[in-house]
N, C-alpha and C positions, 0 to 999 in steps of 0.2 A: 382529658385523661388518656393515657397510652394503653390501648387495648390490643392484645396479641391476636385476637381472632380476626382483626381487620387485615392481617397480613397472611391469611391462609392461602390465598391465590398466589402470592409471591413465593411462599415456601413450596407449594406444589409445583409451580413452574421451575423453581431452582432445582428441586429434586429430579424432576423429569428431564430437565435439560442437562443434568449431570449423568443420569442413568443411560440415556439414549446413546451417547457416544461410547460409553464404557461397554454397554451391551453389544454395540456394533463391532467394536474391536474384538471382544471375546468371541462372538459368533463367527467372525471372519477368520480368527485364529484357529478355531476348532474345525471349520468346514474347508478351509483352504488346503489344497494339495501341497505336500512338502516334497519337493524334488530338488536336490542339490546336485548339480552336474557342471561340467565345463561350459555347456551352452548357457546355463542359467547365470553363471558367474561372469560371462563375457559382456563387454559393453555393446550396445546396440545403436547403430546409426542408420535408421531408415532402411534396414535390410542390407546394408552394405558393410562389408568387413572394415572395421576401423583401421585407419592408417596413422601411424605415429603414436606419440604419447598423449594421454588424455589431459595432462597438466600443461595447458598452454597459458602463457602469461598475456593477459589482455592489456592494451594500452589504457592509461589513466583517462584518456579523452572520452572513452565510452562512459565511464563512471561519472565524469564531470557533466557530460551532456545529460545523463539521466538525472543527476542531482539537481541541475538547473531546471529541468523540466518539472520535477516534483515540487521544487520550491515555488516556482511561479504558478503551477497548477493549484497548489494548496492555498496560495495567497489569494487567488481569485475567488476561492470559496468564502473567504472572509468578506468579500464585497457583496455577496448575495443578501445577507440580512440587512445591510445598510441600504441596498437598492430597494428592498421590499418596504422599508419604512422611511424612505427618503422624504416624503411630504410631511411627516410628523416631526422629524428630528431638528430641522432648522439649518441655518447657515453655518454655524460653527462646526457641526458634524460634516457638512459638505466640504468645508476647508480641510478638516482632518482627513477625510477620504481622498481629497485631491492630493494632499501631501503624501499619503500612503501610495497612491498610484504613481506619483512623481518619483518616489523612492524606488518603486518597482521598475520604472522606465530607466532610471539611472543605473540600477543594477543590471538590467538587460543590456544596456549600451556598454557597460563596463565588461560584461562577459563576452559580448560580441567583439569588442576591441582586443581583448586578451586572446581571442581565438578559441574560446571554449565552445562556441556553437558550430565550429567547423567539423564536419564528420570525418573527412579523410586526413 
């Protein structure tokens, strides 16, 4: 039978986790000093007066490098549960994981050959 009182802790946690950020923003908005001036509106670069325009166009290579890193980093997370239960799963799962790693290696070699891993 579905009983609502079993979820009291869940609802209390949900309400508290919603109220704490709202209260934090409200309190900081009330207590924070408000001063709008030219110094406040200027950009800041480590105490040095900024030179040139702030809108610089970055090369796509930086984004590709970051994207490849994230893809391969996330894919290795999928290997962790498999490694923890390797002795229980058997040979078929070992072959599937081997195929998975092989696809990662092929993707890495492809990205390397295309020059996506070159920083300069």
